[in-house]
PDBQT receptor file of N, H, CA, C and O in Angstrom, charges set to zero:
ATOM      1  N   TYR A   1      51.848  88.484  46.331  1.00  0.00    +0.000 N 
ATOM      2  CA  TYR A   1      51.308  87.630  47.362  1.00  0.00    +0.000 C 
ATOM      3  C   TYR A   1      49.997  88.204  47.861  1.00  0.00    +0.000 C 
ATOM      4  O   TYR A   1      49.855  89.419  48.002  1.00  0.00    +0.000 OA
ATOM      5  N   ARG A   2      49.048  87.336  48.124  1.00  0.00    +0.000 N 
ATOM      6  H   ARG A   2      49.163  86.349  48.008  1.00  0.00    +0.000 HD
ATOM      7  CA  ARG A   2      47.781  87.763  48.707  1.00  0.00    +0.000 C 
ATOM      8  C   ARG A   2      47.819  87.377  50.178  1.00  0.00    +0.000 C 
ATOM      9  O   ARG A   2      48.070  86.225  50.532  1.00  0.00    +0.000 OA
ATOM     10  N   LEU A   3      47.567  88.352  51.014  1.00  0.00    +0.000 N 
ATOM     11  H   LEU A   3      47.363  89.288  50.727  1.00  0.00    +0.000 HD
ATOM     12  CA  LEU A   3      47.547  88.151  52.456  1.00  0.00    +0.000 C 
ATOM     13  C   LEU A   3      46.121  88.263  52.939  1.00  0.00    +0.000 C 
ATOM     14  O   LEU A   3      45.381  89.143  52.499  1.00  0.00    +0.000 OA
ATOM     15  N   GLN A   4      45.730  87.392  53.829  1.00  0.00    +0.000 N 
ATOM     16  H   GLN A   4      46.331  86.677  54.187  1.00  0.00    +0.000 HD
ATOM     17  CA  GLN A   4      44.423  87.464  54.459  1.00  0.00    +0.000 C 
ATOM     18  C   GLN A   4      44.661  87.416  55.955  1.00  0.00    +0.000 C 
ATOM     19  O   GLN A   4      45.364  86.538  56.455  1.00  0.00    +0.000 OA
ATOM     20  N   PHE A   5      44.068  88.372  56.673  1.00  0.00    +0.000 N 
ATOM     21  H   PHE A   5      43.497  89.086  56.267  1.00  0.00    +0.000 HD
ATOM     22  CA  PHE A   5      44.358  88.499  58.093  1.00  0.00    +0.000 C 
ATOM     23  C   PHE A   5      43.249  89.241  58.807  1.00  0.00    +0.000 C 
ATOM     24  O   PHE A   5      42.416  89.900  58.185  1.00  0.00    +0.000 OA
ATOM     25  N   ASP A   6      43.255  89.124  60.109  1.00  0.00    +0.000 N 
ATOM     26  H   ASP A   6      43.932  88.589  60.614  1.00  0.00    +0.000 HD
ATOM     27  CA  ASP A   6      42.320  89.821  60.968  1.00  0.00    +0.000 C 
ATOM     28  C   ASP A   6      42.707  91.305  61.008  1.00  0.00    +0.000 C 
ATOM     29  O   ASP A   6      43.888  91.644  60.948  1.00  0.00    +0.000 OA
ATOM     30  N   TYR A   7      41.732  92.159  61.108  1.00  0.00    +0.000 N 
ATOM     31  H   TYR A   7      40.772  91.884  61.158  1.00  0.00    +0.000 HD
ATOM     32  CA  TYR A   7      41.991  93.603  61.120  1.00  0.00    +0.000 C 
ATOM     33  C   TYR A   7      42.985  94.011  62.201  1.00  0.00    +0.000 C 
ATOM     34  O   TYR A   7      43.727  94.977  62.024  1.00  0.00    +0.000 OA
ATOM     35  N   THR A   8      43.010  93.291  63.310  1.00  0.00    +0.000 N 
ATOM     36  H   THR A   8      42.408  92.506  63.454  1.00  0.00    +0.000 HD
ATOM     37  CA  THR A   8      43.912  93.643  64.407  1.00  0.00    +0.000 C 
ATOM     38  C   THR A   8      45.389  93.515  64.023  1.00  0.00    +0.000 C 
ATOM     39  O   THR A   8      46.250  94.057  64.717  1.00  0.00    +0.000 OA
ATOM     40  N   ALA A   9      45.691  92.817  62.945  1.00  0.00    +0.000 N 
ATOM     41  H   ALA A   9      44.992  92.377  62.382  1.00  0.00    +0.000 HD
ATOM     42  CA  ALA A   9      47.077  92.671  62.481  1.00  0.00    +0.000 C 
ATOM     43  C   ALA A   9      47.471  93.754  61.475  1.00  0.00    +0.000 C 
ATOM     44  O   ALA A   9      48.608  93.767  61.003  1.00  0.00    +0.000 OA
ATOM     45  N   MET A  10      46.561  94.651  61.143  1.00  0.00    +0.000 N 
ATOM     46  H   MET A  10      45.637  94.641  61.526  1.00  0.00    +0.000 HD
ATOM     47  CA  MET A  10      46.802  95.657  60.102  1.00  0.00    +0.000 C 
ATOM     48  C   MET A  10      48.055  96.487  60.365  1.00  0.00    +0.000 C 
ATOM     49  O   MET A  10      48.854  96.683  59.450  1.00  0.00    +0.000 OA
ATOM     50  N   ASN A  11      48.247  96.973  61.569  1.00  0.00    +0.000 N 
ATOM     51  H   ASN A  11      47.598  96.813  62.312  1.00  0.00    +0.000 HD
ATOM     52  CA  ASN A  11      49.398  97.817  61.871  1.00  0.00    +0.000 C 
ATOM     53  C   ASN A  11      50.709  97.071  61.612  1.00  0.00    +0.000 C 
ATOM     54  O   ASN A  11      51.641  97.627  61.030  1.00  0.00    +0.000 OA
ATOM     55  N   GLU A  12      50.775  95.825  62.041  1.00  0.00    +0.000 N 
ATOM     56  H   GLU A  12      50.019  95.373  62.513  1.00  0.00    +0.000 HD
ATOM     57  CA  GLU A  12      51.990  95.032  61.831  1.00  0.00    +0.000 C 
ATOM     58  C   GLU A  12      52.247  94.783  60.348  1.00  0.00    +0.000 C 
ATOM     59  O   GLU A  12      53.390  94.843  59.894  1.00  0.00    +0.000 OA
ATOM     60  N   ILE A  13      51.193  94.508  59.602  1.00  0.00    +0.000 N 
ATOM     61  H   ILE A  13      50.265  94.459  59.970  1.00  0.00    +0.000 HD
ATOM     62  CA  ILE A  13      51.330  94.267  58.165  1.00  0.00    +0.000 C 
ATOM     63  C   ILE A  13      51.801  95.530  57.455  1.00  0.00    +0.000 C 
ATOM     64  O   ILE A  13      52.707  95.468  56.624  1.00  0.00    +0.000 OA
ATOM     65  N   MET A  14      51.204  96.666  57.768  1.00  0.00    +0.000 N 
ATOM     66  H   MET A  14      50.468  96.716  58.443  1.00  0.00    +0.000 HD
ATOM     67  CA  MET A  14      51.599  97.910  57.116  1.00  0.00    +0.000 C 
ATOM     68  C   MET A  14      53.046  98.282  57.456  1.00  0.00    +0.000 C 
ATOM     69  O   MET A  14      53.770  98.789  56.600  1.00  0.00    +0.000 OA
ATOM     70  N   THR A  15      53.462  98.037  58.678  1.00  0.00    +0.000 N 
ATOM     71  H   THR A  15      52.874  97.624  59.374  1.00  0.00    +0.000 HD
ATOM     72  CA  THR A  15      54.847  98.293  59.061  1.00  0.00    +0.000 C 
ATOM     73  C   THR A  15      55.790  97.435  58.237  1.00  0.00    +0.000 C 
ATOM     74  O   THR A  15      56.804  97.925  57.741  1.00  0.00    +0.000 OA
ATOM     75  N   LEU A  16      55.462  96.160  58.088  1.00  0.00    +0.000 N 
ATOM     76  H   LEU A  16      54.638  95.762  58.492  1.00  0.00    +0.000 HD
ATOM     77  CA  LEU A  16      56.294  95.254  57.304  1.00  0.00    +0.000 C 
ATOM     78  C   LEU A  16      56.337  95.675  55.834  1.00  0.00    +0.000 C 
ATOM     79  O   LEU A  16      57.401  95.668  55.215  1.00  0.00    +0.000 OA
ATOM     80  N   VAL A  17      55.184  96.039  55.280  1.00  0.00    +0.000 N 
ATOM     81  H   VAL A  17      54.320  96.044  55.783  1.00  0.00    +0.000 HD
ATOM     82  CA  VAL A  17      55.119  96.466  53.876  1.00  0.00    +0.000 C 
ATOM     83  C   VAL A  17      56.031  97.669  53.642  1.00  0.00    +0.000 C 
ATOM     84  O   VAL A  17      56.766  97.709  52.656  1.00  0.00    +0.000 OA
ATOM     85  N   LYS A  18      55.987  98.643  54.541  1.00  0.00    +0.000 N 
ATOM     86  H   LYS A  18      55.390  98.610  55.342  1.00  0.00    +0.000 HD
ATOM     87  CA  LYS A  18      56.829  99.835  54.395  1.00  0.00    +0.000 C 
ATOM     88  C   LYS A  18      58.299  99.517  54.629  1.00  0.00    +0.000 C 
ATOM     89  O   LYS A  18      59.162  99.999  53.895  1.00  0.00    +0.000 OA
ATOM     90  N   GLN A  19      58.592  98.716  55.640  1.00  0.00    +0.000 N 
ATOM     91  H   GLN A  19      57.891  98.325  56.237  1.00  0.00    +0.000 HD
ATOM     92  CA  GLN A  19      59.974  98.392  55.998  1.00  0.00    +0.000 C 
ATOM     93  C   GLN A  19      60.703  97.689  54.854  1.00  0.00    +0.000 C 
ATOM     94  O   GLN A  19      61.892  97.931  54.643  1.00  0.00    +0.000 OA
ATOM     95  N   TYR A  20      60.018  96.833  54.123  1.00  0.00    +0.000 N 
ATOM     96  H   TYR A  20      59.053  96.636  54.294  1.00  0.00    +0.000 HD
ATOM     97  CA  TYR A  20      60.643  96.060  53.052  1.00  0.00    +0.000 C 
ATOM     98  C   TYR A  20      60.332  96.600  51.655  1.00  0.00    +0.000 C 
ATOM     99  O   TYR A  20      60.578  95.919  50.659  1.00  0.00    +0.000 OA
ATOM    100  N   ASN A  21      59.801  97.805  51.579  1.00  0.00    +0.000 N 
ATOM    101  H   ASN A  21      59.601  98.358  52.388  1.00  0.00    +0.000 HD
ATOM    102  CA  ASN A  21      59.505  98.461  50.300  1.00  0.00    +0.000 C 
ATOM    103  C   ASN A  21      58.606  97.627  49.389  1.00  0.00    +0.000 C 
ATOM    104  O   ASN A  21      58.804  97.586  48.175  1.00  0.00    +0.000 OA
ATOM    105  N   CYS A  22      57.631  96.975  49.980  1.00  0.00    +0.000 N 
ATOM    106  H   CYS A  22      57.470  97.008  50.966  1.00  0.00    +0.000 HD
ATOM    107  CA  CYS A  22      56.656  96.217  49.193  1.00  0.00    +0.000 C 
ATOM    108  C   CYS A  22      55.628  97.201  48.635  1.00  0.00    +0.000 C 
ATOM    109  O   CYS A  22      55.437  98.292  49.172  1.00  0.00    +0.000 OA
ATOM    110  N   SER A  23      54.984  96.802  47.569  1.00  0.00    +0.000 N 
ATOM    111  H   SER A  23      55.139  95.916  47.132  1.00  0.00    +0.000 HD
ATOM    112  CA  SER A  23      53.937  97.655  47.009  1.00  0.00    +0.000 C 
ATOM    113  C   SER A  23      52.580  97.015  47.273  1.00  0.00    +0.000 C 
ATOM    114  O   SER A  23      52.434  95.795  47.209  1.00  0.00    +0.000 OA
ATOM    115  N   ILE A  24      51.600  97.844  47.566  1.00  0.00    +0.000 N 
ATOM    116  H   ILE A  24      51.719  98.836  47.618  1.00  0.00    +0.000 HD
ATOM    117  CA  ILE A  24      50.241  97.356  47.769  1.00  0.00    +0.000 C 
ATOM    118  C   ILE A  24      49.533  97.433  46.428  1.00  0.00    +0.000 C 
ATOM    119  O   ILE A  24      49.353  98.517  45.873  1.00  0.00    +0.000 OA
ATOM    120  N   ARG A  25      49.136  96.291  45.914  1.00  0.00    +0.000 N 
ATOM    121  H   ARG A  25      49.282  95.411  46.365  1.00  0.00    +0.000 HD
ATOM    122  CA  ARG A  25      48.481  96.227  44.610  1.00  0.00    +0.000 C 
ATOM    123  C   ARG A  25      46.967  96.336  44.746  1.00  0.00    +0.000 C 
ATOM    124  O   ARG A  25      46.290  96.894  43.883  1.00  0.00    +0.000 OA
ATOM    125  N   GLN A  26      46.450  95.795  45.842  1.00  0.00    +0.000 N 
ATOM    126  H   GLN A  26      47.000  95.341  46.543  1.00  0.00    +0.000 HD
ATOM    127  CA  GLN A  26      45.003  95.805  46.067  1.00  0.00    +0.000 C 
ATOM    128  C   GLN A  26      44.780  95.549  47.548  1.00  0.00    +0.000 C 
ATOM    129  O   GLN A  26      45.541  94.814  48.177  1.00  0.00    +0.000 OA
ATOM    130  N   GLN A  27      43.745  96.150  48.101  1.00  0.00    +0.000 N 
ATOM    131  H   GLN A  27      43.127  96.748  47.590  1.00  0.00    +0.000 HD
ATOM    132  CA  GLN A  27      43.409  95.862  49.492  1.00  0.00    +0.000 C 
ATOM    133  C   GLN A  27      41.925  96.006  49.730  1.00  0.00    +0.000 C 
ATOM    134  O   GLN A  27      41.245  96.821  49.105  1.00  0.00    +0.000 OA
ATOM    135  N   GLU A  28      41.444  95.199  50.643  1.00  0.00    +0.000 N 
ATOM    136  H   GLU A  28      41.996  94.537  51.150  1.00  0.00    +0.000 HD
ATOM    137  CA  GLU A  28      40.054  95.242  51.073  1.00  0.00    +0.000 C 
ATOM    138  C   GLU A  28      40.087  95.173  52.593  1.00  0.00    +0.000 C 
ATOM    139  O   GLU A  28      40.559  94.194  53.172  1.00  0.00    +0.000 OA
ATOM    140  N   ILE A  29      39.586  96.213  53.224  1.00  0.00    +0.000 N 
ATOM    141  H   ILE A  29      39.203  97.008  52.754  1.00  0.00    +0.000 HD
ATOM    142  CA  ILE A  29      39.677  96.310  54.674  1.00  0.00    +0.000 C 
ATOM    143  C   ILE A  29      38.285  96.241  55.277  1.00  0.00    +0.000 C 
ATOM    144  O   ILE A  29      37.439  97.104  55.040  1.00  0.00    +0.000 OA
ATOM    145  N   GLN A  30      38.071  95.212  56.050  1.00  0.00    +0.000 N 
ATOM    146  H   GLN A  30      38.758  94.512  56.243  1.00  0.00    +0.000 HD
ATOM    147  CA  GLN A  30      36.836  95.018  56.810  1.00  0.00    +0.000 C 
ATOM    148  C   GLN A  30      37.238  94.346  58.113  1.00  0.00    +0.000 C 
ATOM    149  O   GLN A  30      38.367  94.524  58.570  1.00  0.00    +0.000 OA
ATOM    150  N   LEU A  31      36.347  93.584  58.716  1.00  0.00    +0.000 N 
ATOM    151  H   LEU A  31      35.430  93.440  58.344  1.00  0.00    +0.000 HD
ATOM    152  CA  LEU A  31      36.694  92.843  59.922  1.00  0.00    +0.000 C 
ATOM    153  C   LEU A  31      37.850  91.892  59.621  1.00  0.00    +0.000 C 
ATOM    154  O   LEU A  31      38.786  91.772  60.412  1.00  0.00    +0.000 OA
ATOM    155  N   PHE A  32      37.780  91.224  58.482  1.00  0.00    +0.000 N 
ATOM    156  H   PHE A  32      37.020  91.322  57.839  1.00  0.00    +0.000 HD
ATOM    157  CA  PHE A  32      38.890  90.432  57.966  1.00  0.00    +0.000 C 
ATOM    158  C   PHE A  32      39.390  91.143  56.729  1.00  0.00    +0.000 C 
ATOM    159  O   PHE A  32      38.592  91.633  55.929  1.00  0.00    +0.000 OA
ATOM    160  N   CYS A  33      40.683  91.206  56.562  1.00  0.00    +0.000 N 
ATOM    161  H   CYS A  33      41.331  90.808  57.211  1.00  0.00    +0.000 HD
ATOM    162  CA  CYS A  33      41.278  92.005  55.498  1.00  0.00    +0.000 C 
ATOM    163  C   CYS A  33      41.946  91.111  54.463  1.00  0.00    +0.000 C 
ATOM    164  O   CYS A  33      42.374  89.993  54.753  1.00  0.00    +0.000 OA
ATOM    165  N   SER A  34      42.018  91.636  53.263  1.00  0.00    +0.000 N 
ATOM    166  H   SER A  34      41.670  92.543  53.028  1.00  0.00    +0.000 HD
ATOM    167  CA  SER A  34      42.719  90.985  52.174  1.00  0.00    +0.000 C 
ATOM    168  C   SER A  34      43.601  92.038  51.513  1.00  0.00    +0.000 C 
ATOM    169  O   SER A  34      43.150  93.151  51.239  1.00  0.00    +0.000 OA
ATOM    170  N   MET A  35      44.842  91.688  51.263  1.00  0.00    +0.000 N 
ATOM    171  H   MET A  35      45.208  90.785  51.486  1.00  0.00    +0.000 HD
ATOM    172  CA  MET A  35      45.769  92.632  50.653  1.00  0.00    +0.000 C 
ATOM    173  C   MET A  35      46.657  91.872  49.675  1.00  0.00    +0.000 C 
ATOM    174  O   MET A  35      47.196  90.817  50.007  1.00  0.00    +0.000 OA
ATOM    175  N   THR A  36      46.805  92.408  48.482  1.00  0.00    +0.000 N 
ATOM    176  H   THR A  36      46.367  93.265  48.212  1.00  0.00    +0.000 HD
ATOM    177  CA  THR A  36      47.716  91.842  47.505  1.00  0.00    +0.000 C 
ATOM    178  C   THR A  36      48.922  92.767  47.444  1.00  0.00    +0.000 C 
ATOM    179  O   THR A  36      48.786  93.968  47.211  1.00  0.00    +0.000 OA
ATOM    180  N   ILE A  37      50.120  92.189  47.660  1.00  0.00    +0.000 N 
ATOM    181  H   ILE A  37      50.230  91.213  47.850  1.00  0.00    +0.000 HD
ATOM    182  CA  ILE A  37      51.329  93.010  47.692  1.00  0.00    +0.000 C 
ATOM    183  C   ILE A  37      52.354  92.482  46.690  1.00  0.00    +0.000 C 
ATOM    184  O   ILE A  37      52.392  91.292  46.376  1.00  0.00    +0.000 OA
ATOM    185  N   GLY A  38      53.168  93.387  46.208  1.00  0.00    +0.000 N 
ATOM    186  H   GLY A  38      53.138  94.353  46.464  1.00  0.00    +0.000 HD
ATOM    187  CA  GLY A  38      54.332  93.029  45.409  1.00  0.00    +0.000 C 
ATOM    188  C   GLY A  38      55.543  93.104  46.318  1.00  0.00    +0.000 C 
ATOM    189  O   GLY A  38      55.714  94.078  47.052  1.00  0.00    +0.000 OA
ATOM    190  N   VAL A  39      56.380  92.088  46.272  1.00  0.00    +0.000 N 
ATOM    191  H   VAL A  39      56.241  91.297  45.675  1.00  0.00    +0.000 HD
ATOM    192  CA  VAL A  39      57.553  92.010  47.140  1.00  0.00    +0.000 C 
ATOM    193  C   VAL A  39      58.810  92.066  46.278  1.00  0.00    +0.000 C 
ATOM    194  O   VAL A  39      58.929  91.303  45.319  1.00  0.00    +0.000 OA
ATOM    195  N   PRO A  40      59.756  92.961  46.604  1.00  0.00    +0.000 N 
ATOM    196  CA  PRO A  40      61.006  92.986  45.849  1.00  0.00    +0.000 C 
ATOM    197  C   PRO A  40      61.688  91.609  45.907  1.00  0.00    +0.000 C 
ATOM    198  O   PRO A  40      61.744  90.985  46.967  1.00  0.00    +0.000 OA
ATOM    199  N   ILE A  41      62.191  91.155  44.787  1.00  0.00    +0.000 N 
ATOM    200  H   ILE A  41      62.145  91.662  43.927  1.00  0.00    +0.000 HD
ATOM    201  CA  ILE A  41      62.787  89.825  44.696  1.00  0.00    +0.000 C 
ATOM    202  C   ILE A  41      63.876  89.619  45.744  1.00  0.00    +0.000 C 
ATOM    203  O   ILE A  41      63.954  88.555  46.359  1.00  0.00    +0.000 OA
ATOM    204  N   ASN A  42      64.702  90.615  45.946  1.00  0.00    +0.000 N 
ATOM    205  H   ASN A  42      64.639  91.479  45.447  1.00  0.00    +0.000 HD
ATOM    206  CA  ASN A  42      65.817  90.450  46.880  1.00  0.00    +0.000 C 
ATOM    207  C   ASN A  42      65.369  90.454  48.341  1.00  0.00    +0.000 C 
ATOM    208  O   ASN A  42      66.193  90.245  49.232  1.00  0.00    +0.000 OA
ATOM    209  N   ARG A  43      64.093  90.686  48.602  1.00  0.00    +0.000 N 
ATOM    210  H   ARG A  43      63.424  90.856  47.879  1.00  0.00    +0.000 HD
ATOM    211  CA  ARG A  43      63.593  90.709  49.979  1.00  0.00    +0.000 C 
ATOM    212  C   ARG A  43      62.508  89.664  50.233  1.00  0.00    +0.000 C 
ATOM    213  O   ARG A  43      61.919  89.619  51.313  1.00  0.00    +0.000 OA
ATOM    214  N   THR A  44      62.253  88.837  49.242  1.00  0.00    +0.000 N 
ATOM    215  H   THR A  44      62.732  88.873  48.364  1.00  0.00    +0.000 HD
ATOM    216  CA  THR A  44      61.170  87.859  49.345  1.00  0.00    +0.000 C 
ATOM    217  C   THR A  44      61.325  86.946  50.559  1.00  0.00    +0.000 C 
ATOM    218  O   THR A  44      60.378  86.776  51.326  1.00  0.00    +0.000 OA
ATOM    219  N   GLU A  45      62.488  86.366  50.740  1.00  0.00    +0.000 N 
ATOM    220  H   GLU A  45      63.258  86.504  50.116  1.00  0.00    +0.000 HD
ATOM    221  CA  GLU A  45      62.694  85.432  51.843  1.00  0.00    +0.000 C 
ATOM    222  C   GLU A  45      62.484  86.105  53.201  1.00  0.00    +0.000 C 
ATOM    223  O   GLU A  45      61.839  85.539  54.084  1.00  0.00    +0.000 OA
ATOM    224  N   ALA A  46      63.021  87.297  53.363  1.00  0.00    +0.000 N 
ATOM    225  H   ALA A  46      63.545  87.756  52.645  1.00  0.00    +0.000 HD
ATOM    226  CA  ALA A  46      62.876  88.019  54.628  1.00  0.00    +0.000 C 
ATOM    227  C   ALA A  46      61.416  88.369  54.906  1.00  0.00    +0.000 C 
ATOM    228  O   ALA A  46      60.948  88.220  56.035  1.00  0.00    +0.000 OA
ATOM    229  N   VAL A  47      60.700  88.829  53.892  1.00  0.00    +0.000 N 
ATOM    230  H   VAL A  47      61.080  88.950  52.975  1.00  0.00    +0.000 HD
ATOM    231  CA  VAL A  47      59.287  89.198  54.058  1.00  0.00    +0.000 C 
ATOM    232  C   VAL A  47      58.459  87.966  54.415  1.00  0.00    +0.000 C 
ATOM    233  O   VAL A  47      57.647  88.010  55.339  1.00  0.00    +0.000 OA
ATOM    234  N   LEU A  48      58.660  86.871  53.690  1.00  0.00    +0.000 N 
ATOM    235  H   LEU A  48      59.320  86.835  52.940  1.00  0.00    +0.000 HD
ATOM    236  CA  LEU A  48      57.886  85.665  53.972  1.00  0.00    +0.000 C 
ATOM    237  C   LEU A  48      58.176  85.120  55.362  1.00  0.00    +0.000 C 
ATOM    238  O   LEU A  48      57.265  84.651  56.044  1.00  0.00    +0.000 OA
ATOM    239  N   ASN A  49      59.422  85.174  55.787  1.00  0.00    +0.000 N 
ATOM    240  H   ASN A  49      60.162  85.555  55.233  1.00  0.00    +0.000 HD
ATOM    241  CA  ASN A  49      59.753  84.719  57.142  1.00  0.00    +0.000 C 
ATOM    242  C   ASN A  49      59.050  85.561  58.195  1.00  0.00    +0.000 C 
ATOM    243  O   ASN A  49      58.531  85.023  59.173  1.00  0.00    +0.000 OA
ATOM    244  N   ARG A  50      59.027  86.863  58.006  1.00  0.00    +0.000 N 
ATOM    245  H   ARG A  50      59.449  87.300  57.212  1.00  0.00    +0.000 HD
ATOM    246  CA  ARG A  50      58.339  87.747  58.964  1.00  0.00    +0.000 C 
ATOM    247  C   ARG A  50      56.834  87.491  58.968  1.00  0.00    +0.000 C 
ATOM    248  O   ARG A  50      56.208  87.484  60.028  1.00  0.00    +0.000 OA
ATOM    249  N   LEU A  51      56.255  87.283  57.792  1.00  0.00    +0.000 N 
ATOM    250  H   LEU A  51      56.763  87.288  56.931  1.00  0.00    +0.000 HD
ATOM    251  CA  LEU A  51      54.822  87.026  57.717  1.00  0.00    +0.000 C 
ATOM    252  C   LEU A  51      54.457  85.695  58.358  1.00  0.00    +0.000 C 
ATOM    253  O   LEU A  51      53.417  85.585  59.007  1.00  0.00    +0.000 OA
ATOM    254  N   LYS A  52      55.294  84.695  58.184  1.00  0.00    +0.000 N 
ATOM    255  H   LYS A  52      56.139  84.785  57.656  1.00  0.00    +0.000 HD
ATOM    256  CA  LYS A  52      55.011  83.373  58.734  1.00  0.00    +0.000 C 
ATOM    257  C   LYS A  52      55.092  83.356  60.252  1.00  0.00    +0.000 C 
ATOM    258  O   LYS A  52      54.566  82.441  60.885  1.00  0.00    +0.000 OA
ATOM    259  N   ASP A  53      55.738  84.346  60.843  1.00  0.00    +0.000 N 
ATOM    260  H   ASP A  53      56.165  85.089  60.328  1.00  0.00    +0.000 HD
ATOM    261  CA  ASP A  53      55.785  84.455  62.300  1.00  0.00    +0.000 C 
ATOM    262  C   ASP A  53      54.405  84.741  62.891  1.00  0.00    +0.000 C 
ATOM    263  O   ASP A  53      54.169  84.491  64.073  1.00  0.00    +0.000 OA
ATOM    264  N   HIS A  54      53.502  85.260  62.074  1.00  0.00    +0.000 N 
ATOM    265  H   HIS A  54      53.694  85.463  61.114  1.00  0.00    +0.000 HD
ATOM    266  CA  HIS A  54      52.150  85.604  62.516  1.00  0.00    +0.000 C 
ATOM    267  C   HIS A  54      51.201  84.483  62.106  1.00  0.00    +0.000 C 
ATOM    268  O   HIS A  54      50.962  84.258  60.919  1.00  0.00    +0.000 OA
ATOM    269  N   ARG A  55      50.673  83.797  63.086  1.00  0.00    +0.000 N 
ATOM    270  H   ARG A  55      50.866  83.980  64.049  1.00  0.00    +0.000 HD
ATOM    271  CA  ARG A  55      49.793  82.658  62.792  1.00  0.00    +0.000 C 
ATOM    272  C   ARG A  55      48.455  83.087  62.203  1.00  0.00    +0.000 C 
ATOM    273  O   ARG A  55      47.769  82.286  61.569  1.00  0.00    +0.000 OA
ATOM    274  N   SER A  56      48.088  84.332  62.407  1.00  0.00    +0.000 N 
ATOM    275  H   SER A  56      48.646  84.983  62.921  1.00  0.00    +0.000 HD
ATOM    276  CA  SER A  56      46.769  84.785  61.946  1.00  0.00    +0.000 C 
ATOM    277  C   SER A  56      46.773  85.258  60.499  1.00  0.00    +0.000 C 
ATOM    278  O   SER A  56      45.750  85.729  60.002  1.00  0.00    +0.000 OA
ATOM    279  N   ILE A  57      47.913  85.139  59.814  1.00  0.00    +0.000 N 
ATOM    280  H   ILE A  57      48.744  84.757  60.217  1.00  0.00    +0.000 HD
ATOM    281  CA  ILE A  57      48.016  85.615  58.431  1.00  0.00    +0.000 C 
ATOM    282  C   ILE A  57      48.100  84.426  57.487  1.00  0.00    +0.000 C 
ATOM    283  O   ILE A  57      48.963  83.561  57.642  1.00  0.00    +0.000 OA
ATOM    284  N   ASP A  58      47.198  84.385  56.506  1.00  0.00    +0.000 N 
ATOM    285  H   ASP A  58      46.497  85.088  56.381  1.00  0.00    +0.000 HD
ATOM    286  CA  ASP A  58      47.258  83.380  55.446  1.00  0.00    +0.000 C 
ATOM    287  C   ASP A  58      47.945  84.017  54.252  1.00  0.00    +0.000 C 
ATOM    288  O   ASP A  58      47.613  85.139  53.869  1.00  0.00    +0.000 OA
ATOM    289  N   ILE A  59      48.909  83.304  53.656  1.00  0.00    +0.000 N 
ATOM    290  H   ILE A  59      49.178  82.393  53.968  1.00  0.00    +0.000 HD
ATOM    291  CA  ILE A  59      49.685  83.816  52.538  1.00  0.00    +0.000 C 
ATOM    292  C   ILE A  59      49.453  82.928  51.322  1.00  0.00    +0.000 C 
ATOM    293  O   ILE A  59      49.583  81.706  51.393  1.00  0.00    +0.000 OA
ATOM    294  N   VAL A  60      49.107  83.562  50.208  1.00  0.00    +0.000 N 
ATOM    295  H   VAL A  60      49.001  84.554  50.149  1.00  0.00    +0.000 HD
ATOM    296  CA  VAL A  60      48.915  82.856  48.960  1.00  0.00    +0.000 C 
ATOM    297  C   VAL A  60      49.806  83.491  47.912  1.00  0.00    +0.000 C 
ATOM    298  O   VAL A  60      49.759  84.704  47.708  1.00  0.00    +0.000 OA
ATOM    299  N   ARG A  61      50.618  82.685  47.244  1.00  0.00    +0.000 N 
ATOM    300  H   ARG A  61      50.656  81.700  47.409  1.00  0.00    +0.000 HD
ATOM    301  CA  ARG A  61      51.476  83.213  46.186  1.00  0.00    +0.000 C 
ATOM    302  C   ARG A  61      50.668  83.345  44.910  1.00  0.00    +0.000 C 
ATOM    303  O   ARG A  61      49.962  82.418  44.514  1.00  0.00    +0.000 OA
ATOM    304  N   ILE A  62      50.771  84.497  44.270  1.00  0.00    +0.000 N 
ATOM    305  H   ILE A  62      51.344  85.250  44.592  1.00  0.00    +0.000 HD
ATOM    306  CA  ILE A  62      50.061  84.778  43.026  1.00  0.00    +0.000 C 
ATOM    307  C   ILE A  62      51.096  84.956  41.929  1.00  0.00    +0.000 C 
ATOM    308  O   ILE A  62      52.040  85.729  42.091  1.00  0.00    +0.000 OA
ATOM    309  N   MET A  63      50.938  84.273  40.847  1.00  0.00    +0.000 N 
ATOM    310  H   MET A  63      50.170  83.645  40.715  1.00  0.00    +0.000 HD
ATOM    311  CA  MET A  63      51.868  84.407  39.713  1.00  0.00    +0.000 C 
ATOM    312  C   MET A  63      51.349  85.475  38.758  1.00  0.00    +0.000 C 
ATOM    313  O   MET A  63      50.192  85.438  38.338  1.00  0.00    +0.000 OA
ATOM    314  N   CYS A  64      52.213  86.424  38.421  1.00  0.00    +0.000 N 
ATOM    315  H   CYS A  64      53.153  86.455  38.763  1.00  0.00    +0.000 HD
ATOM    316  CA  CYS A  64      51.833  87.480  37.478  1.00  0.00    +0.000 C 
ATOM    317  C   CYS A  64      52.519  87.299  36.165  1.00  0.00    +0.000 C 
ATOM    318  O   CYS A  64      52.318  88.096  35.248  1.00  0.00    +0.000 OA
TER     319      CYS A  64
């Protein structure tokens, strides 16, 4: 998944990534950030629900 968000959400995103054992595949950190993460299949629903709680995060599914 590719996440796009304001830098102020970085701490929350990193906490979620660590909590759900997601992997960071790529990241670009500036005023607005972009991060591509791998999500364990068994945690996909939980991760997406948590991310959708944040209105400032855009989520794009990437097929590998």
